N, C-alpha and C positions, 0 to 999 in steps of 0.2 A: 504493500500500500504506500509505504514511504517513497519508494523509487518512482511509482506512478505519479504521486503528487509532485515530486521534484521535476519530472519530465514535463508535466503540464504547467508547472511554474515557468520552465524554460520556454515553452510555447508562448505563454503570455508575454514574457520578456521580449522574445523575438518579434512578436506582433507589434508590441509597443515601439520597438526600435525600427519598424518598417523594413524588416528583413524578409526576403523570400525564402521559403523552405517547403518541404513536403512532410506531412504527418502520415506515416504508414501504420496501419492497424491490422493485426491478424484477427479476422472475424470468424474463421472456422478452420478446424483441423480434423483430419481423419487419420486413424492409425498413428504410427510413431512419427513425431515431428520435433525438431529442436525447440521451436517456440510454440506456445499454446495460444488459444483464443484470448484476446485482450492485450496481447503483447504489442508494444508500440515502439516506433523509432522516428527520430527527427532527421531528415536528410537535407543537406544544403544543395544548392544548384551545382556545385562541383562534384557531387556524388559522395561527399563525406557524411557518414553517420555520426552525428555529434552527440546523440544520446539515445538510449533505448536498445532494443534487441528484437529482431524479427527472424532470427535463425541464421544459419551459416550460408555457405556458397550455394546450397540447393535452391534457395529462393532469392538470394541477394541480387544476382545478375538481372533477373526478370523485374524485380522491384525497382532497381536503380534505373533501368531503361524506362519503365513506366513513369518514374519520378521525373526524369528529364522531359518526357513528352508532356506530362501534366503541367510542369512549370512553363513550358512553351505555349500551350494553348489555354491554360487556366481551367481545364476541365478535370474533375476527378475520374478515376477509373478503378475497376476491380481486376485483380490479377489472380488467376487460379493455377497453382503449381501442382501438377499431378504426374504420377508415373505414366510412362508411354502406353502401357496396356489399357489404362483407364481412358486416356485421351482417344485411343483407337476405338474403344467401346462407344464413346460419345461422337465419334466421327469427326474429330477436329485434329488439326496438326499444331505442333508447337509454333507459337507466334501468331496463330490465327485468333481473330476476335469474333465472338458470336454473342449477340444480345448484350452488348456492352461489357462482356467479360473477355479479357486477354488470357489465353491459355499458354502455359509454359511447361516444359518437361522437367520432372524431378529425376535427376540421374543418380541421386544418392542411394546408398544401400537400404535406407529406411523405407523407401517407397511410400512415404506418407503424402497426404494432400494438405495444402495450405491455401486458403483464400485470404488475400490481403487487399484492404481498401487503401488506395493511394489518393490522398487529398492535398492539392496544392494550396498553400497559404501565401498570397501575394501582397506586396505593399499596395497602399492606395495609389491610384494614378496620381502623378505629380503635375500640378499646374504652377508654372512660374510666370508671374506677372511683373513686368518692369514698368514703373510709372506710378504716379499718384493722382491721375485724372479721375473724374467721377466714374468713367467707364471701368477703369482699373479697380477701383474700390468696389463697385457693384459686381464686377466679374469675380473677384476674390470671395465675396460673401455668398454669391449664388453657387459657386463651385464647391464650397465647403458643404453646403446643403446636399450636394450630389455625391459626396463622399471623396472628393479630391483632397490630397494633401497640398495645401496652398502656400507657396512662398511669394511674398510681395517685396520687391526690391525697388527702393526709391530714396532720394535724399530726404532725411528726416525733416528738414526745414520745409519741404513741400507738402508734408502730411498735416492737414489741419485736424484730423481725428485719428484715433487708433484704428488701423485696418482690421477687418475680420479675416485674419489669416493665421495659419499655423506657425509660420516663421516670418518675421519682418526684418529686412536688412536695410541698413543705412547706406544708400548708394546703389549703383547698378551692377554690383558684382556679387551674385548669390553664392553662398558657400554651403558646403555640407548638404547638398541635395540628396534626397533619399534615392535608393537604387530601384527605381520603378520606371514605367513608361512615362515619358515627359511630354508636356505640351507647353509651349512658350509663347506669350503674347506681350508685345510692346505697346503700351498705351500711355505715352508721355505727353501728348497734346502740346508739342512744341517746346517742352522743357527737357532738353537733353536727348532729343531723338537719336542723333548720330551715336552718342556714347552708349545709349541703351541698346540700340541695334547691334553695335559691335559686341557687347557682352552677350546679347541673346544668341548671336551666331556662334559663339564659343561653347554654347551648351548643346550637348547631343540630345536631340528630341525628335519625336515623330511628327511634330507640327510646329512651325514658326509662323507668326502672323503679326501684322502691324496695323494698328487702328489709325488709319489715315487714307487719303486718296491715292490712286495710282500715280497721279502727277507728282504728289509729294514724295512718294516712294521712289520714283524715277530720279528725282533730284538727290535724294539721300543715297541712292545706289551709286551715282557718280562720285559722291564724296567718300563713300566706303571703299570703292575701288581705288580711289586716289591714295588712300592710306594703306593699301595692300591687301584688302580682303578679297576672297575668291568670288568672282562674278557668278559662278554657277551656284554657290551656296546662297548668295544674296537673292538670286532669282527664285529660290524655293520659298522665300518668305511670301505668305499670302497677304496681299494688300488690295483692297481693304479687307480687314479681318471679318469673318462671320458670313453666314448665309444671307442672301438677299431676301429679308423678310419685310422690308419697308420700315425697318426700325428707325426711331427718331430719338427717343430718350436714352440716357445712359443705361438704364435698366434694360431697355429693349435691345440695345446694341450688345450689351453683355450677354443677354439671352441668345442672340443670334450667333455669337462667337461660341458659346457653350454647345449650341446645336451643331455647329460645324465640327467642333472637337468630338462630339458624340458620334457623328458619322464616321470620323476617322478612327476613333477608338473601337467602335463596334464593327468595323469593316471585316466582313467574312464570318463573323460570329453568328449573325442572324441566319445565314444560309446553313451553317453547320448545325445549329440548334433547332431549326424549323422542322415541323412535322410534314413529311412528304404528302400525307393524306389530307392536310388542312387546306 
């Protein structure tokens, strides 16, 4: 009981630290197996088992493979490790997936069966907002309600109120960003546009956007190229930011940006999770 409590304490700590990992749980065993039902293990993205126990080499390889896949697509999966004769009776081959269960062969002398549930635990998606404009502040507040980890970076002198963000940085150079999928938006409204864009482009992200017109972005593009930034990287910045919803107010513009980020974030997931018969 004590070891189980300690492992779950570590799970809570890693969640709080916005770390990605997999929690693998043995849910069923048949015959002789090294681990029994209820056994758990925490697996990091590099395949390291940092705590717990789910058995030896008989199951480890299949579980680590499933863990890598789960962290890549964010979907849990079940792994069933069985001796080859039982797989043959079921009419499945090692590595085959049927009804959401991945089957693997148990080559160990014990010839036992283990079913392991592999659950990815991912950090909250990260939204980095550069600027202190009304759009920036509204964007930060709305994003937090949608479960984003929000970092707002802007000169402290430009902030009239305390932003609704997880992390507030004085200046345009965010530090210690969490290791998650990132989305970056520059909303400086004429106060440090060039400096903020330069910092934004230094951040690895799935989405970069600028709250401003195409004409304004074209002028800034020339300035950024003049100081040595890569034109191809600059051209990936979406300007103006957001879907064309006819937004006018800062709140509406922020909503349109979050809508566009949602499209990017969920790209491919709807098709993967949809019911073919629906």
